C-alpha positions in Angstrom: 131.5 87.1 90.9 131.8 84.2 93.4 130.1 84.2 96.7 132.2 82.9 99.6 131.2 79.4 100.5 130.6 80.5 104.1 127.8 82.8 102.9 124.4 81.1 102.6 121.7 82.7 100.6 118.3 81.4 101.3 115.9 80.7 98.4 112.9 82.3 100.3 112.3 85.4 102.3 109.6 87.1 104.2 108.0 90.3 102.7 105.0 92.6 103.0 103.4 92.7 99.6 100.6 94.5 97.7 99.3 94.6 94.2 96.2 96.8 94.3 95.2 100.2 95.5 93.2 100.5 98.7 93.3 100.9 102.5 96.7 99.8 103.8 95.1 97.4 106.3 93.1 95.7 103.4 95.8 95.5 100.7 99.1 95.0 102.5 99.7 91.3 103.1 102.5 89.4 104.8 104.0 86.6 102.8 106.6 84.4 104.4 107.4 82.5 101.2 108.7 85.1 98.6 111.4 83.9 96.3 114.7 85.8 96.8 115.6 87.6 93.6 118.5 86.4 91.5 121.5 88.8 91.8 123.0 89.9 88.5 126.7 90.6 88.1 126.3 94.4 88.6 123.9 94.1 91.6 124.2 93.3 95.3 121.9 91.4 97.7 121.5 93.1 101.1 120.1 91.3 104.2 117.4 93.6 105.7 117.1 93.4 109.5 114.6 96.3 109.9 112.1 97.9 107.6 109.3 100.4 107.7 106.6 101.9 105.5 107.0 105.6 104.8 104.0 108.0 104.7 104.4 108.3 100.9 104.2 104.4 100.6 100.9 104.4 102.4 99.6 107.3 100.2 100.7 105.4 97.1 98.7 102.3 98.3 95.7 104.5 98.8 96.0 105.6 95.1 96.8 109.2 95.8 99.3 109.3 92.9 97.3 107.3 90.3 97.5 110.2 87.8 101.3 110.4 87.8 102.3 106.9 89.2 103.6 104.1 87.2 101.3 101.1 87.1 101.4 98.8 90.1 103.3 95.6 89.5 101.4 92.4 89.7 102.8 92.2 93.2 104.9 94.8 94.9 107.3 93.6 97.6 108.3 95.4 100.7 111.1 93.5 102.4 111.0 92.5 106.0 113.6 90.9 108.3 113.7 87.1 108.6 
């Protein structure tokens, strides 16, 4: 699938990230240099202009779902607008 030449996809984006359990104010970090993921043929890339953290996200960061949760990735990314 070809992307129109007028569309520019940046190589970096801003994101809120975490990779460990703990208090949200201690583990959630802002990273302004996250690599934009490569889009596969059956995927789309969406520009985010607003984002939020839901109560369940904060509870997951606190470790409230450790017994039933999948392991945390090395670094979990929560998108933020540029």
